[in-house]
All heavy atoms as an XYZ file, in Angstrom:
691
protein
N      72.649    102.825     91.309
C      71.541    103.740     91.133
C      70.587    103.240     90.047
O      69.385    103.368     90.177
C      72.110    105.108     90.779
C      71.324    106.268     91.317
S      70.769    106.080     92.988
C      71.097    107.653     93.615
N      71.152    102.659     88.985
C      70.317    102.147     87.901
C      69.432    101.002     88.388
O      68.274    100.895     87.995
C      71.205    101.684     86.757
C      70.450    101.353     85.489
C      71.383    100.821     84.436
C      71.659    101.890     83.421
N      72.359    101.388     82.241
N      69.983    100.155     89.281
C      69.200     99.047     89.825
C      68.020     99.553     90.642
O      66.940     98.956     90.609
C      70.072     98.135     90.679
C      71.042     97.327     89.847
O      70.833     97.130     88.664
N      72.102     96.870     90.465
N      68.223    100.627     91.389
C      67.128    101.188     92.171
C      65.994    101.668     91.276
O      64.817    101.482     91.611
C      67.621    102.359     93.030
C      68.373    101.891     94.239
O      68.202    100.781     94.703
N      69.231    102.748     94.745
N      66.336    102.269     90.158
C      65.318    102.740     89.226
C      64.471    101.580     88.721
O      63.238    101.643     88.732
C      65.976    103.480     88.055
C      65.006    103.848     86.969
C      64.147    104.917     87.128
C      64.958    103.116     85.789
C      63.240    105.256     86.135
C      64.056    103.441     84.792
C      63.202    104.520     84.969
N      65.117    100.504     88.273
C      64.383     99.367     87.732
C      63.595     98.644     88.821
O      62.489     98.161     88.573
C      65.315     98.412     87.001
C      65.817     99.025     85.733
C      67.089     99.391     85.448
C      65.022     99.389     84.593
N      67.145     99.959     84.205
C      65.899     99.967     83.642
C      63.680     99.290     84.273
C      65.457    100.433     82.413
C      63.243     99.752     83.042
C      64.122    100.309     82.138
N      64.151     98.604     90.016
C      63.418     97.994     91.124
C      62.189     98.834     91.468
O      61.110     98.285     91.725
C      64.315     97.836     92.348
C      63.666     97.195     93.574
C      63.151     95.797     93.257
C      64.640     97.155     94.729
N      62.331    100.145     91.454
C      61.190    101.020     91.716
C      60.103    100.855     90.653
O      58.906    100.826     90.979
C      61.628    102.489     91.782
C      62.429    102.802     93.027
O      62.397    101.997     93.978
O      63.093    103.855     93.049
N      60.500    100.722     89.399
C      59.538    100.491     88.319
C      58.827     99.155     88.535
O      57.601     99.062     88.416
C      60.237    100.513     86.932
C      60.804    101.909     86.637
C      59.294    100.040     85.832
C      59.753    102.974     86.450
N      59.602     98.135     88.871
C      59.037     96.807     89.129
C      58.052     96.850     90.297
O      56.953     96.286     90.219
C      60.168     95.808     89.422
C      59.692     94.445     89.814
C      59.212     93.568     88.856
C      59.728     94.032     91.131
C      58.767     92.299     89.203
C      59.286     92.775     91.497
C      58.807     91.910     90.537
N      58.427     97.535     91.377
C      57.546     97.652     92.537
C      56.272     98.423     92.191
O      55.176     98.049     92.624
C      58.272     98.333     93.696
C      59.287     97.480     94.430
C      60.116     98.334     95.384
C      58.603     96.365     95.179
N      56.416     99.480     91.429
C      55.249    100.276     91.048
C      54.270     99.450     90.208
O      53.069     99.434     90.480
C      55.687    101.530     90.281
C      54.536    102.359     89.809
C      53.839    103.157     90.702
C      54.141    102.332     88.486
C      52.760    103.919     90.276
C      53.067    103.087     88.047
C      52.381    103.892     88.944
N      54.794     98.751     89.202
C      53.926     97.982     88.315
C      53.269     96.820     89.055
O      52.053     96.614     88.955
C      54.710     97.492     87.083
C      55.070     98.682     86.194
C      53.913     96.455     86.288
C      56.031     98.364     85.069
N      54.064     96.060     89.816
C      53.480     94.920     90.525
C      52.496     95.385     91.597
O      51.441     94.773     91.794
C      54.567     94.033     91.129
O      55.341     94.727     92.079
N      52.807     96.481     92.274
C      51.886     97.021     93.268
C      50.608     97.533     92.637
O      49.512     97.309     93.156
N      50.734     98.203     91.508
C      49.558     98.723     90.805
C      48.649     97.591     90.322
O      47.427     97.663     90.457
C      50.005     99.588     89.627
C      48.920    100.338     88.870
C      48.259    101.368     89.790
C      49.515    101.019     87.665
N      49.255     96.536     89.794
C      48.472     95.381     89.351
C      47.768     94.734     90.532
O      46.576     94.410     90.462
C      49.369     94.362     88.611
C      49.844     94.936     87.275
C      48.633     93.042     88.398
C      50.914     94.106     86.597
N      48.487     94.548     91.625
C      47.903     93.912     92.805
C      46.754     94.751     93.373
O      45.690     94.223     93.704
C      48.989     93.692     93.861
S      48.443     92.712     95.260
N      46.961     96.046     93.470
C      45.921     96.929     94.009
C      44.699     96.961     93.089
O      43.562     96.835     93.551
C      46.480     98.349     94.226
C      47.476     98.346     95.388
C      45.363     99.356     94.480
C      48.290     99.612     95.507
N      44.940     97.124     91.786
C      43.800     97.241     90.867
C      43.008     95.938     90.781
O      41.768     95.964     90.793
C      44.265     97.695     89.485
O      45.182     96.781     88.940
N      43.690     94.792     90.725
C      42.947     93.525     90.686
C      42.243     93.273     92.018
O      41.141     92.721     92.035
C      43.861     92.338     90.347
O      44.961     92.305     91.272
C      44.367     92.418     88.924
N      42.846     93.687     93.120
C      42.194     93.542     94.418
C      40.927     94.368     94.510
O      39.900     93.903     95.024
N      40.979     95.585     94.009
C      39.781     96.445     94.013
C      38.705     95.864     93.107
O      37.529     95.813     93.476
C      40.158     97.886     93.599
C      40.978     98.546     94.716
C      38.918     98.704     93.278
C      41.587     99.869     94.335
N      39.113     95.394     91.937
C      38.144     94.794     91.011
C      37.475     93.569     91.642
O      36.258     93.403     91.573
C      38.826     94.417     89.679
C      39.193     95.671     88.896
C      37.933     93.512     88.834
C      40.107     95.421     87.710
N      38.278     92.723     92.272
C      37.736     91.513     92.876
C      36.878     91.823     94.103
O      35.820     91.215     94.295
C      38.872     90.557     93.258
C      39.604     89.892     92.098
C      40.885     89.226     92.584
C      38.700     88.887     91.404
N      37.309     92.750     94.928
C      36.606     93.020     96.181
C      35.283     93.751     95.967
O      34.281     93.425     96.600
C      37.501     93.828     97.121
C      36.944     93.907     98.519
O      36.445     92.872     99.022
O      36.992     94.996     99.118
N      35.282     94.733     95.077
C      34.081     95.533     94.861
C      33.232     95.041     93.687
O      32.248     95.688     93.321
C      34.451     97.006     94.652
C      35.015     97.641     95.887
C      36.344     98.040     95.932
C      34.228     97.843     97.009
C      36.867     98.621     97.074
C      34.749     98.423     98.150
C      36.067     98.816     98.187
N      33.629     93.907     93.090
C      32.883     93.302     91.982
C      32.604     94.337     90.883
O      31.470     94.510     90.439
C      31.569     92.687     92.478
C      31.753     91.741     93.611
N      32.252     90.476     93.432
C      31.530     91.881     94.943
C      32.321     89.870     94.597
N      31.899     90.691     95.539
N      33.663     95.025     90.465
C      33.519     96.079     89.474
C      33.243     95.536     88.076
O      32.743     96.261     87.219
C      34.765     96.967     89.458
C      35.036     97.720     90.764
C      36.301     98.559     90.627
C      33.854     98.595     91.141
N      33.596     94.299     87.842
C      33.298     93.668     86.564
C      32.262     92.582     86.804
O      32.343     91.834     87.771
C      34.554     93.036     85.952
C      35.705     93.976     85.610
C      36.896     93.175     85.107
C      35.287     94.992     84.574
N      31.294     92.517     85.927
C      30.291     91.456     86.028
C      30.891     90.195     85.426
O      30.733     89.908     84.233
C      29.025     91.862     85.309
N      31.627     89.472     86.244
C      32.340     88.289     85.767
C      31.481     87.052     86.014
O      31.209     86.691     87.157
C      33.708     88.151     86.476
C      34.551     89.396     86.255
C      34.434     86.915     85.979
C      35.805     89.452     87.084
N      31.057     86.444     84.932
C      30.300     85.197     85.055
C      31.153     83.999     84.652
O      30.827     82.870     84.992
C      29.040     85.240     84.173
O      29.432     85.512     82.833
C      28.094     86.329     84.661
N      32.244     84.277     83.958
C      33.143     83.214     83.524
C      34.074     82.856     84.669
O      34.928     83.656     85.068
C      33.935     83.666     82.295
C      34.824     82.569     81.727
O      34.650     81.395     82.112
O      35.690     82.907     80.900
N      33.923     81.658     85.220
C      34.730     81.237     86.365
C      36.209     81.187     86.014
O      37.058     81.510     86.836
C      34.259     79.873     86.879
C      35.055     79.384     88.041
C      34.888     79.944     89.308
C      35.994     78.380     87.888
C      35.631     79.517     90.387
C      36.748     77.936     88.971
C      36.561     78.498     90.224
N      36.525     80.794     84.792
C      37.929     80.699     84.392
C      38.599     82.078     84.369
O      39.738     82.234     84.799
C      38.034     80.033     83.017
C      39.224     79.106     82.927
C      39.169     78.272     81.668
O      38.311     77.391     81.575
O      40.015     78.542     80.797
N      37.882     83.087     83.893
C      38.422     84.452     83.885
C      38.596     84.967     85.310
O      39.597     85.609     85.633
C      37.506     85.388     83.097
C      38.008     86.809     83.063
C      39.122     87.142     82.315
C      37.375     87.801     83.784
C      39.599     88.445     82.279
C      37.840     89.102     83.773
C      38.952     89.418     83.014
N      37.628     84.670     86.170
C      37.718     85.070     87.569
C      38.915     84.413     88.241
O      39.657     85.063     88.986
C      36.424     84.702     88.300
C      36.338     85.088     89.775
C      36.356     86.600     89.927
C      35.097     84.492     90.405
N      39.122     83.147     87.952
C      40.261     82.424     88.512
C      41.582     83.010     88.001
O      42.541     83.150     88.758
C      40.156     80.939     88.159
C      41.180     80.082     88.807
N      41.211     79.852     90.165
C      42.229     79.405     88.297
C      42.219     79.071     90.453
N      42.863     78.791     89.325
N      41.627     83.364     86.730
C      42.827     83.982     86.155
C      43.105     85.335     86.810
O      44.252     85.642     87.157
C      42.664     84.164     84.634
O      42.426     82.894     84.046
C      43.895     84.796     84.016
N      42.059     86.126     86.998
C      42.212     87.428     87.648
C      42.709     87.265     89.087
O      43.577     88.018     89.545
C      40.882     88.182     87.625
C      40.903     89.649     87.981
C      41.759     90.436     86.987
C      39.493     90.207     88.003
N      42.197     86.275     89.779
C      42.636     86.000     91.142
C      44.102     85.575     91.166
O      44.871     86.022     92.027
C      41.758     84.915     91.775
C      42.050     84.562     93.220
C      41.850     85.774     94.125
C      41.172     83.411     93.668
N      44.505     84.738     90.211
C      45.912     84.331     90.132
C      46.821     85.519     89.832
O      47.917     85.627     90.398
C      46.101     83.248     89.076
C      45.715     81.879     89.590
O      45.713     81.633     90.791
N      45.364     80.995     88.682
N      46.386     86.402     88.939
C      47.173     87.608     88.654
C      47.332     88.431     89.929
O      48.427     88.922     90.234
C      46.511     88.435     87.530
C      46.609     87.699     86.201
C      47.141     89.821     87.426
C      45.787     88.313     85.083
N      46.263     88.561     90.682
C      46.305     89.314     91.935
C      47.289     88.676     92.921
O      48.122     89.368     93.508
C      44.905     89.375     92.546
C      44.858     90.002     93.888
N      45.065     91.352     94.086
C      44.648     89.470     95.111
C      44.975     91.617     95.372
N      44.730     90.487     96.021
N      47.196     87.384     93.092
C      48.050     86.681     94.048
C      49.523     86.772     93.645
O      50.383     87.130     94.456
C      47.604     85.211     94.182
C      46.260     85.144     94.908
C      48.654     84.381     94.914
C      45.614     83.772     94.882
N      49.832     86.471     92.387
C      51.237     86.446     91.971
C      51.845     87.839     91.848
O      53.044     88.015     92.074
C      51.407     85.631     90.687
C      51.257     84.155     90.969
C      50.122     83.456     90.574
C      52.224     83.470     91.688
C      49.968     82.113     90.869
C      52.093     82.135     91.981
C      50.962     81.454     91.576
O      50.816     80.127     91.876
N      51.043     88.837     91.545
C      51.579     90.200     91.560
C      51.884     90.616     93.005
O      52.841     91.344     93.251
C      50.619     91.186     90.899
O      49.410     91.278     91.616
N      51.088     90.129     93.949
C      51.388     90.371     95.367
C      52.684     89.700     95.792
O      53.478     90.275     96.545
N      52.904     88.471     95.322
C      54.169     87.782     95.613
C      55.355     88.549     95.019
O      56.395     88.715     95.675
C      54.163     86.365     95.037
C      53.251     85.383     95.729
C      52.774     84.270     95.049
C      52.848     85.547     97.047
C      51.933     83.344     95.657
C      52.015     84.641     97.667
C      51.562     83.539     96.967
O      50.738     82.633     97.571
N      55.200     89.016     93.789
C      56.274     89.787     93.149
C      56.541     91.075     93.912
O      57.704     91.456     94.114
C      55.911     90.101     91.701
S      55.915     88.677     90.613
N      55.477     91.728     94.351
C      55.624     92.961     95.117
C      56.350     92.689     96.432
O      57.274     93.428     96.801
C      54.252     93.580     95.379
C      54.298     94.926     96.023
C      54.723     96.033     95.312
C      53.911     95.090     97.344
C      54.767     97.286     95.899
C      53.954     96.335     97.939
C      54.383     97.438     97.215
N      55.980     91.628     97.125
C      56.630     91.282     98.393
C      58.108     90.945     98.184
O      58.969     91.372     98.965
C      55.906     90.112     99.050
N      58.413     90.201     97.127
C      59.810     89.877     96.824
C      60.600     91.140     96.496
O      61.758     91.288     96.921
C      59.878     88.886     95.660
N      59.982     92.060     95.769
C      60.643     93.328     95.457
C      60.911     94.160     96.698
O      61.968     94.778     96.828
N      59.963     94.166     97.631
C      60.156     94.894     98.889
C      61.320     94.295     99.670
O      62.157     95.027    100.216
C      58.862     94.871     99.733
C      57.773     95.698     99.067
C      59.116     95.342    101.155
C      58.038     97.182     99.024
N      61.376     92.962     99.742
C      62.482     92.312    100.454
C      63.824     92.630     99.793
O      64.813     92.889    100.489
C      62.259     90.803    100.513
C      61.118     90.341    101.406
C      60.913     88.836    101.274
C      61.373     90.729    102.854
N      63.859     92.626     98.465
C      65.088     92.982     97.748
C      65.450     94.438     98.006
O      66.622     94.770     98.223
C      64.906     92.728     96.253
C      66.118     92.944     95.364
C      67.270     92.048     95.801
C      65.752     92.683     93.917
N      64.469     95.308     98.015
C      64.691     96.723     98.293
C      65.278     96.917     99.694
O      66.232     97.677     99.883
C      63.374     97.477     98.156
C      63.460     98.946     98.346
N      64.058     99.782     97.430
C      63.023     99.749     99.340
C      63.998    101.020     97.852
N      63.363    101.023     99.025
N      64.731     96.219    100.660
C      65.247     96.307    102.034
C      66.667     95.758    102.105
O      67.532     96.347    102.761
C      64.306     95.564    103.013
C      63.005     96.346    103.164
C      64.967     95.359    104.376
C      61.920     95.608    103.925
N      66.927     94.648    101.417
C      68.274     94.062    101.421
C      69.290     95.026    100.805
O      70.414     95.167    101.319
C      68.271     92.736    100.666
N      68.917     95.690     99.719
C      69.827     96.636     99.069
C      70.097     97.856     99.939
O      71.138     98.486     99.821
C      69.271     97.099     97.731
C      69.519     96.127     96.612
C      70.292     95.014     96.652
C      68.983     96.194     95.303
N      70.252     94.373     95.441
C      69.466     95.076     94.594
C      68.125     97.070     94.662
C      69.137     94.826     93.277
C      67.796     96.821     93.349
C      68.303     95.711     92.657
N      69.152     98.221    100.788
C      69.298     99.410    101.610
C      69.526     99.089    103.079
O      69.278     99.922    103.943
C      68.053    100.293    101.465
C      67.905    100.855    100.092
N      67.233    100.194     99.099
C      68.367    102.002     99.547
C      67.274    100.916     98.001
N      67.953    102.021     98.239
N      70.028     97.908    103.368
C      70.216     97.476    104.746
C      71.188     98.385    105.495
O      70.949     98.725    106.659
C      70.695     96.028    104.784
C      70.593     95.306    106.109
C      69.164     95.345    106.627
C      71.058     93.877    105.967
N      72.247     98.807    104.845
C      73.205     99.705    105.504
C      72.549    101.029    105.877
O      72.790    101.570    106.945
C      74.424     99.956    104.612
C      75.323     98.753    104.559
O      75.345     97.947    105.475
N      76.047     98.615    103.470
N      71.705    101.553    104.997
C      70.999    102.792    105.298
C      70.089    102.604    106.501
O      70.009    103.473    107.367
C      70.187    103.260    104.091
C      69.438    104.520    104.378
C      69.906    105.789    104.274
C      68.097    104.621    104.862
N      68.924    106.681    104.662
C      67.811    105.990    105.031
C      67.113    103.694    105.168
C      66.579    106.452    105.480
C      65.887    104.155    105.619
C      65.633    105.516    105.769
N      69.379    101.470    106.563
C      68.502    101.183    107.703
C      69.298    101.140    109.002
O      68.861    101.664    110.028
C      67.771     99.853    107.519
C      66.582     99.931    106.611
C      66.585     99.283    105.390
C      65.457    100.640    106.976
C      65.501     99.348    104.547
C      64.357    100.718    106.145
C      64.382    100.067    104.927
N      70.480    100.516    108.957
C      71.321    100.424    110.153
C      71.753    101.810    110.621
O      71.669    102.137    111.805
C      72.555     99.560    109.881
C      72.244     98.093    109.736
C      73.519     97.322    109.416
C      73.240     95.874    109.152
N      74.461     95.129    108.781
N      72.223    102.630    109.699
C      72.691    103.974    110.037
C      71.536    104.834    110.556
O      71.664    105.525    111.572
C      73.371    104.643    108.820
C      73.644    106.120    109.072
C      74.652    103.918    108.470
N      70.403    104.784    109.886
C      69.246    105.594    110.294
C      68.741    105.163    111.667
O      68.399    106.009    112.502
C      68.138    105.478    109.261
N      68.704    103.870    111.922
C      68.255    103.376    113.221
C      69.218    103.787    114.315
O      68.805    104.225    115.401
C      68.121    101.837    113.181
O      67.243    101.478    112.125
C      67.599    101.302    114.492
N      70.501    103.678    114.030
C      71.512    104.065    115.009
C      71.402    105.559    115.333
O      71.439    105.963    116.491
C      72.915    103.738    114.474
C      73.995    103.740    115.537
C      75.350    103.388    114.938
C      75.364    101.936    114.501
N      76.690    101.493    114.037
N      71.231    106.378    114.311
C      71.083    107.819    114.527
C      69.822    108.141    115.305
O      69.828    109.020    116.166
C      71.070    108.559    113.196
C      72.409    108.611    112.524
C      72.350    109.305    111.170
O      71.266    109.583    110.642
N      73.511    109.575    110.593
N      68.749    107.432    115.030
C      67.488    107.655    115.725
C      67.631    107.340    117.211
O      67.212    108.128    118.062
C      66.376    106.802    115.110
C      65.004    106.925    115.751
C      64.439    108.315    115.499
C      64.082    105.864    115.202
N      68.248    106.205    117.528
C      68.408    105.840    118.930
C      69.403    106.739    119.645
O      69.222    107.058    120.816
C      68.804    104.373    119.068
C      67.658    103.436    118.844
C      67.674    102.532    117.803
C      66.545    103.469    119.667
C      66.614    101.667    117.596
C      65.468    102.616    119.471
C      65.503    101.712    118.439
N      70.464    107.162    118.953
C      71.416    108.079    119.569
C      70.759    109.428    119.839
O      70.983    110.041    120.882
C      72.651    108.250    118.687
C      73.618    107.074    118.650
C      74.753    107.346    117.665
C      74.186    106.795    120.034
N      69.937    109.890    118.919
C      69.237    111.161    119.086
C      68.281    111.082    120.271
O      68.221    111.989    121.097
C      68.483    111.520    117.810
C      67.772    112.844    117.866
C      67.054    113.119    116.556
C      66.263    114.407    116.654
N      65.494    114.662    115.443
N      67.532    109.992    120.369
C      66.608    109.812    121.486
C      67.350    109.716    122.815
O      66.890    110.239    123.829
C      65.739    108.581    121.285
C      64.695    108.784    120.217
O      64.360    109.915    119.872
N      64.181    107.703    119.680
N      68.492    109.047    122.802
C      69.285    108.907    124.019
C      69.841    110.257    124.467
O      69.845    110.570    125.652
C      70.417    107.896    123.781
C      71.165    107.514    125.029
C      72.182    106.452    124.712
C      72.916    106.012    125.971
N      73.913    104.985    125.697
N      70.289    111.072    123.502
C      70.828    112.401    123.834
C      69.744    113.313    124.334
O      69.978    114.147    125.214
C      71.515    113.005    122.610
C      72.814    112.315    122.252
C      73.383    112.808    120.934
O      72.750    113.572    120.217
N      74.584    112.359    120.621
N      68.534    113.201    123.806
C      67.429    114.059    124.261
C      67.020    113.717    125.684
O      66.593    114.584    126.422
C      66.230    113.897    123.321
C      66.430    114.565    121.985
C      65.260    114.327    121.029
O      64.296    113.611    121.416
O      65.304    114.837    119.907
N      67.156    112.463    126.082
C      66.777    112.043    127.436
C      67.793    112.530    128.459
O      67.451    112.750    129.614
C      66.660    110.524    127.514
C      65.435    110.018    126.811
C      65.338    108.503    126.932
C      64.115    108.003    126.179
N      63.995    106.553    126.248
N      69.043    112.707    128.049
C      70.103    113.155    128.982
C      70.044    114.616    129.140
O      69.838    115.533    129.269
C      71.486    112.741    128.504
C      71.663    111.246    128.605
O      71.019    110.591    129.415
N      72.521    110.712    127.779
């Protein structure tokens, strides 16, 4: 349970960074004339996205048994409703 908490915090922070830098870059919210700063912001956006994706994969791996059970129940429920 403790691991889930820290993973959720990690996902929230990396997702928030990725979303906020993406919005800043896409809508040109900052008047960035310094190419080096723009490049740094782009790298932060890219690597926070990688961290977020890795966290999602880890989250799915940790909850794989739940996914199996939920999928099995969903298909059994659908099969019973058809009969």
